[in-house]
Structures are given as structure tokens and as C-alpha cells.
C-alpha positions as a LaTeX table, in Angstrom:
\begin{tabular}{lrrr}
\hline
Residue & $x$ (\AA) & $y$ (\AA) & $z$ (\AA) \\
\hline
Met1 & 0.08 & $-0.15$ & 0.07 \\
Ile2 & 2.97 & 2.52 & 1.05 \\
Asp3 & 6.24 & 1.92 & 0.04 \\
Ile4 & 9.16 & 4.37 & 0.58 \\
Arg5 & 12.54 & 3.19 & $-0.52$ \\
Asn6 & 16.01 & 4.88 & 0.07 \\
Ala7 & 14.19 & 8.36 & $-0.03$ \\
Ser8 & 16.39 & 11.54 & 0.85 \\
Leu9 & 14.88 & 15.10 & 1.46 \\
Ser10 & 16.64 & 18.03 & 2.18 \\
Tyr11 & 15.60 & 22.06 & 2.80 \\
Glu12 & 17.45 & 24.98 & 1.62 \\
Leu13 & 18.49 & 27.60 & 4.32 \\
Pro14 & 18.62 & 31.17 & 3.99 \\
Asp15 & 22.60 & 31.19 & 3.66 \\
Gly16 & 22.06 & 28.65 & 0.58 \\
Ser17 & 23.41 & 25.83 & 2.55 \\
Arg18 & 20.87 & 22.54 & 2.87 \\
Arg19 & 19.63 & 21.04 & 5.83 \\
Ser20 & 18.98 & 17.19 & 5.49 \\
Val21 & 15.40 & 15.86 & 7.00 \\
Leu22 & 15.45 & 12.31 & 5.85 \\
Glu23 & 18.34 & 10.36 & 4.71 \\
Ser24 & 17.68 & 7.23 & 2.46 \\
Val25 & 14.47 & 6.24 & 4.38 \\
Ser26 & 12.74 & 3.22 & 3.77 \\
Leu27 & 9.95 & 1.43 & 4.98 \\
Glu28 & 6.31 & $-0.42$ & 3.96 \\
Ile29 & 2.81 & 0.10 & 5.50 \\
Gln30 & 0.41 & $-2.60$ & 4.78 \\
Gln31 & $-3.42$ & $-2.11$ & 4.32 \\
Gly32 & $-5.45$ & $-2.19$ & 7.45 \\
Glu33 & $-2.30$ & $-1.29$ & 9.56 \\
Leu34 & $-2.35$ & 1.43 & 12.41 \\
Val35 & 0.83 & 3.04 & 12.30 \\
Tyr36 & 2.01 & 5.94 & 14.58 \\
Leu37 & 5.00 & 8.09 & 13.37 \\
Ile38 & 6.69 & 9.59 & 16.29 \\
Gly39 & 9.52 & 12.29 & 16.89 \\
Pro40 & 10.30 & 16.05 & 18.03 \\
Thr41 & 8.71 & 18.81 & 16.29 \\
Gly42 & 11.19 & 19.44 & 13.37 \\
Ser43 & 12.28 & 15.89 & 13.18 \\
Gly44 & 10.58 & 15.53 & 9.64 \\
Lys45 & 7.11 & 13.89 & 10.43 \\
Ser46 & 5.31 & 16.50 & 8.42 \\
Ser47 & 7.65 & 16.11 & 5.75 \\
Leu48 & 7.20 & 12.36 & 5.34 \\
Leu49 & 3.59 & 12.77 & 5.09 \\
Arg50 & 3.77 & 15.43 & 2.40 \\
Met51 & 6.01 & 12.84 & 0.28 \\
Leu52 & 2.73 & 10.42 & 0.44 \\
Tyr53 & 0.32 & 12.92 & $-0.85$ \\
Met54 & 3.17 & 13.94 & $-3.25$ \\
Asp55 & 3.40 & 17.54 & $-2.04$ \\
Leu56 & 7.19 & 17.01 & $-1.58$ \\
Thr57 & 9.21 & 14.79 & $-4.00$ \\
Pro58 & 12.04 & 12.99 & $-2.62$ \\
Glu59 & 15.59 & 13.93 & $-4.03$ \\
Glu60 & 16.85 & 10.74 & $-3.97$ \\
Gly61 & 14.94 & 7.31 & $-3.95$ \\
Arg62 & 11.38 & 6.79 & $-4.42$ \\
Val63 & 7.78 & 6.76 & $-2.74$ \\
Arg64 & 4.92 & 4.78 & $-3.70$ \\
Val65 & 1.39 & 4.98 & $-2.72$ \\
Gly66 & $-0.97$ & 2.38 & $-4.28$ \\
Asp67 & $-0.33$ & 2.55 & $-8.20$ \\
Tyr68 & 1.34 & 5.79 & $-8.08$ \\
Arg69 & 5.07 & 6.50 & $-7.82$ \\
Ser70 & 7.08 & 9.69 & $-6.98$ \\
Asp71 & 9.38 & 9.16 & $-9.92$ \\
Thr72 & 6.55 & 8.20 & $-12.55$ \\
Ile73 & 3.68 & 10.42 & $-11.30$ \\
Thr74 & 2.20 & 13.35 & $-13.71$ \\
Lys75 & 0.73 & 16.72 & $-12.39$ \\
Lys76 & $-2.68$ & 15.27 & $-13.87$ \\
Glu77 & $-2.36$ & 12.11 & $-11.92$ \\
Ile78 & $-1.82$ & 14.00 & $-8.49$ \\
Pro79 & $-5.28$ & 15.10 & $-7.89$ \\
Tyr80 & $-6.53$ & 11.48 & $-8.24$ \\
Leu81 & $-4.12$ & 10.28 & $-5.68$ \\
Arg82 & $-5.15$ & 13.07 & $-3.18$ \\
Arg83 & $-8.78$ & 11.68 & $-3.73$ \\
Ser84 & $-7.72$ & 8.37 & $-2.54$ \\
Leu85 & $-5.90$ & 9.61 & 0.62 \\
Gly86 & $-7.56$ & 11.29 & 3.66 \\
Val87 & $-5.62$ & 14.06 & 5.44 \\
Val88 & $-5.80$ & 15.56 & 8.84 \\
Phe89 & $-4.20$ & 18.48 & 9.91 \\
Gln90 & $-3.29$ & 20.05 & 13.31 \\
Asp91 & $-4.53$ & 23.39 & 12.41 \\
Phe92 & $-7.73$ & 22.08 & 10.84 \\
Gln93 & $-7.91$ & 24.61 & 7.46 \\
Leu94 & $-11.47$ & 24.84 & 7.57 \\
Leu95 & $-13.21$ & 27.25 & 5.26 \\
Pro96 & $-14.51$ & 30.22 & 7.95 \\
Asp97 & $-17.31$ & 31.33 & 5.73 \\
Arg98 & $-18.88$ & 28.10 & 5.31 \\
Ser99 & $-21.13$ & 26.40 & 7.79 \\
Val100 & $-19.74$ & 22.56 & 8.99 \\
Tyr101 & $-22.10$ & 21.31 & 6.54 \\
Glu102 & $-20.92$ & 23.46 & 3.70 \\
Asn103 & $-16.92$ & 22.70 & 4.94 \\
Val104 & $-17.58$ & 18.71 & 4.52 \\
Ala105 & $-19.76$ & 19.06 & 1.39 \\
Phe106 & $-17.03$ & 21.13 & $-0.56$ \\
Thr107 & $-15.20$ & 18.14 & $-0.72$ \\
Leu108 & $-17.79$ & 15.61 & $-2.21$ \\
Tyr109 & $-18.61$ & 19.00 & $-4.85$ \\
Val110 & $-15.05$ & 19.32 & $-5.81$ \\
Thr111 & $-15.22$ & 15.54 & $-7.10$ \\
Gly112 & $-18.38$ & 16.17 & $-9.28$ \\
Lys113 & $-20.87$ & 14.95 & $-6.88$ \\
Ser114 & $-24.03$ & 16.84 & $-6.29$ \\
Gly115 & $-27.63$ & 17.09 & $-5.19$ \\
Ala116 & $-29.25$ & 14.47 & $-2.89$ \\
Ala117 & $-26.52$ & 12.32 & $-2.82$ \\
Val118 & $-23.98$ & 15.00 & $-1.19$ \\
Lys119 & $-26.81$ & 16.06 & 1.43 \\
Ser120 & $-27.14$ & 12.51 & 2.35 \\
Arg121 & $-23.36$ & 11.82 & 2.64 \\
Val122 & $-22.34$ & 14.94 & 4.64 \\
Leu123 & $-25.47$ & 14.05 & 7.15 \\
Gln124 & $-23.74$ & 10.40 & 7.33 \\
Leu125 & $-20.44$ & 11.59 & 8.02 \\
Leu126 & $-21.21$ & 14.28 & 10.58 \\
Ala127 & $-23.03$ & 11.25 & 12.55 \\
Arg128 & $-20.12$ & 9.47 & 12.06 \\
Val129 & $-17.86$ & 11.81 & 14.00 \\
Gly130 & $-21.07$ & 13.18 & 16.22 \\
Leu131 & $-21.45$ & 16.30 & 15.19 \\
Ser132 & $-25.04$ & 15.97 & 13.32 \\
His133 & $-26.47$ & 18.66 & 15.93 \\
Lys134 & $-23.62$ & 21.33 & 14.73 \\
His135 & $-24.15$ & 20.99 & 11.20 \\
Arg136 & $-25.23$ & 24.66 & 10.57 \\
Gln137 & $-22.66$ & 26.41 & 12.81 \\
Phe138 & $-19.48$ & 27.70 & 11.71 \\
Pro139 & $-16.10$ & 26.80 & 12.61 \\
His140 & $-15.45$ & 29.80 & 14.86 \\
Glu141 & $-18.40$ & 28.99 & 16.96 \\
Leu142 & $-16.95$ & 25.52 & 17.68 \\
Ser143 & $-14.57$ & 23.95 & 20.02 \\
Gly144 & $-11.07$ & 22.73 & 18.98 \\
Gly145 & $-12.20$ & 19.40 & 19.08 \\
Glu146 & $-15.62$ & 19.94 & 17.15 \\
Gln147 & $-13.34$ & 21.54 & 14.60 \\
Gln148 & $-11.10$ & 18.44 & 14.34 \\
Arg149 & $-13.94$ & 16.33 & 14.09 \\
Val150 & $-15.09$ & 18.47 & 11.31 \\
Val151 & $-11.67$ & 17.61 & 9.76 \\
Ile152 & $-11.82$ & 14.08 & 9.89 \\
Ala153 & $-15.41$ & 13.90 & 8.42 \\
Arg154 & $-14.00$ & 16.06 & 5.63 \\
Ala155 & $-10.94$ & 13.69 & 5.35 \\
Ile156 & $-13.04$ & 10.62 & 4.71 \\
Ala157 & $-15.91$ & 12.07 & 2.86 \\
Asn158 & $-14.69$ & 10.22 & $-0.43$ \\
Glu159 & $-13.90$ & 6.91 & 1.47 \\
Pro160 & $-10.20$ & 6.99 & 1.16 \\
Trp161 & $-8.34$ & 3.46 & 1.93 \\
Ile162 & $-5.62$ & 5.48 & 3.76 \\
Leu163 & $-5.93$ & 8.33 & 6.35 \\
Leu164 & $-3.00$ & 10.49 & 7.10 \\
Ala165 & $-3.16$ & 12.38 & 10.47 \\
Asp166 & $-0.48$ & 15.10 & 11.11 \\
Glu167 & $-0.34$ & 15.99 & 14.65 \\
Pro168 & $-4.17$ & 15.65 & 14.90 \\
Thr169 & $-4.19$ & 16.14 & 18.64 \\
Gly170 & $-1.38$ & 18.81 & 19.07 \\
Asn171 & $-3.93$ & 21.64 & 19.57 \\
Leu172 & $-6.14$ & 19.93 & 22.22 \\
Asp173 & $-6.19$ & 19.27 & 25.65 \\
Pro174 & $-5.55$ & 15.48 & 27.00 \\
Arg175 & $-9.22$ & 14.79 & 27.77 \\
Val176 & $-10.36$ & 16.11 & 23.97 \\
Ala177 & $-7.23$ & 14.58 & 22.27 \\
Asp178 & $-8.55$ & 11.37 & 23.76 \\
Glu179 & $-11.68$ & 11.94 & 22.41 \\
Ile180 & $-10.39$ & 12.66 & 19.03 \\
His181 & $-8.12$ & 9.58 & 18.85 \\
Ser182 & $-10.98$ & 7.70 & 19.92 \\
Val183 & $-12.71$ & 8.66 & 16.59 \\
Leu184 & $-9.59$ & 7.48 & 14.71 \\
Leu185 & $-9.32$ & 4.43 & 16.47 \\
Gly186 & $-12.85$ & 3.68 & 15.25 \\
Leu187 & $-12.13$ & 4.38 & 11.73 \\
His188 & $-9.29$ & 1.91 & 12.07 \\
Arg189 & $-11.44$ & $-0.89$ & 13.35 \\
Gln190 & $-13.91$ & $-0.54$ & 10.62 \\
Gly191 & $-10.85$ & $-1.21$ & 8.07 \\
Met192 & $-9.16$ & 2.13 & 7.12 \\
Thr193 & $-5.34$ & 2.38 & 7.17 \\
Val194 & $-4.23$ & 5.04 & 9.52 \\
Leu195 & $-0.79$ & 6.68 & 9.62 \\
Met196 & $-0.56$ & 9.02 & 12.49 \\
Ala197 & 2.08 & 11.59 & 13.06 \\
Thr198 & 2.49 & 12.59 & 16.73 \\
His199 & 4.49 & 13.43 & 19.66 \\
Asp200 & 2.08 & 12.49 & 22.05 \\
Tyr201 & 3.55 & 9.42 & 23.73 \\
Arg202 & 0.78 & 9.04 & 26.11 \\
Ile203 & $-1.70$ & 8.18 & 23.45 \\
Val204 & 0.86 & 5.87 & 21.76 \\
Lys205 & 1.38 & 4.22 & 25.09 \\
Asn206 & $-2.30$ & 3.94 & 26.25 \\
His207 & $-3.42$ & 2.58 & 22.66 \\
Pro208 & 0.16 & 0.65 & 21.28 \\
Ser209 & 0.11 & $-0.51$ & 17.58 \\
Arg210 & 3.11 & $-0.44$ & 15.21 \\
Thr211 & 5.24 & 2.60 & 16.01 \\
Leu212 & 8.04 & 4.27 & 13.62 \\
Ala213 & 10.36 & 7.04 & 15.30 \\
Leu214 & 12.08 & 9.68 & 13.29 \\
Met215 & 15.67 & 10.30 & 14.68 \\
Gly216 & 18.32 & 11.95 & 12.79 \\
Gly217 & 16.69 & 11.73 & 9.60 \\
Gln218 & 15.90 & 7.71 & 9.94 \\
Val219 & 13.21 & 5.91 & 10.70 \\
Val220 & 13.35 & 3.18 & 13.17 \\
Glu221 & 10.75 & 0.89 & 14.62 \\
Val222 & 10.17 & 1.11 & 18.04 \\
Asp223 & 8.17 & $-0.73$ & 21.05 \\
Pro224 & 5.67 & 1.77 & 22.21 \\
Lys225 & 5.94 & 0.07 & 25.60 \\
Thr226 & 9.27 & 1.68 & 25.83 \\
Leu227 & 8.34 & 5.19 & 25.33 \\
\hline
\end{tabular}
């Protein structure tokens, strides 16, 4: 499902030098797995996720997601890849001038869906994340946890086969973080592949699963019980 082979990535610094983020990273993730990606801020977790939805291209090596490869994918194919992925961001990225319903519906409209099918799907999604009663409200009227639930509903609107969650609980207090993580665990139990980048080791220890750590540009598998 996901196969990264010898991928390296670096960023140019203001002085013209380059900072290495990933160095010959290789990993595989199989269908139906729940995988945590841990590491301190700046270790490259978000960069690795961005490579998976082809927002970044490795300078060396390659990334394969399903049938799409970083070394052969065309610009026209990238939107189709992204429709097969759901992405949950730490900072929500909701449309402030649209209601909860409209934020989720927008994702369906851009893929060509319309009419009663959209309404039925949006209401189903909001029920799935426990927000049916908030469908008329706007993002600024919601708590952080409620906004993140909207983001999750939007991310799974097109029934992606993998969900990428980039620090989905990073801005939330522990109680709300646990609620959001429960939603993600529920999706995984229903068969969705979930890759979650996090620095919240408490969540990883309380709900252990396969855990990958980014350290010094390398990915190593760790026992979550040792965190």
C-alpha cells in the first residue's frame, strides 16, 4: 500500500546551505494497519507525510502509494492520488465563511458529486463523528475538538483507503485529544489504514500499535511500551 525506498529530502537554508531532513529512509505500510510516526518537532514527520500525498518529492529514492510512484506520477495524476487519501491537519484548515455542513460538502462537490447524494453523505459523515447537531454552525462557533471532528469528516468524505493524520491532537487538551483519537481508532477498526504523526507519547502508550520513530533523518521501529 505504502512503500518508501531509500528516500532522501533536504531543505535550502537562508544562507544557501541545505538541511537534511530524511536520509535514505525505507519503510512499508500494509493495508489495514494503524501506524504511529513519532519524533520531536522538526524531525521530519510532516515532510514524510507530504511525500505521501506528493506535495514533496524526494531528491533520491522513491515513494509509492498504491499504484502511484513519485518518480513517474504526472501533475494530472496527483489530484486522483489525493482523492484516495484523507488528510487531517493539526491546524484544521476549515473554510471560515462556510458552515460545518458546507465544509464537508465542499470536498464532495469538487469531485463532481451533487444533489441529494451530497446531502445524504454529509449527514452520514457528521453522524459518524458525533456532530449532526452542529451542521449549521460555523468553525468559529466550535471548540477545537469539534473543529477537528469536522476535519476528520471532511477527510473521509470520499472513502479514502488511507488516512494521514498530522499531529491531529497537537492543539487539544488531553481529554479532547483522547476523544479525537477514539474517532481515529474507530475508523481503523472499520478497516481504514491510519498513519498518525504525533509527539503525544501518552496516546501511543495507552493505545499501542506499530510505532515508527524519526531520529536523525532515519526511521526506526520502536516498542511503544518503552516510550
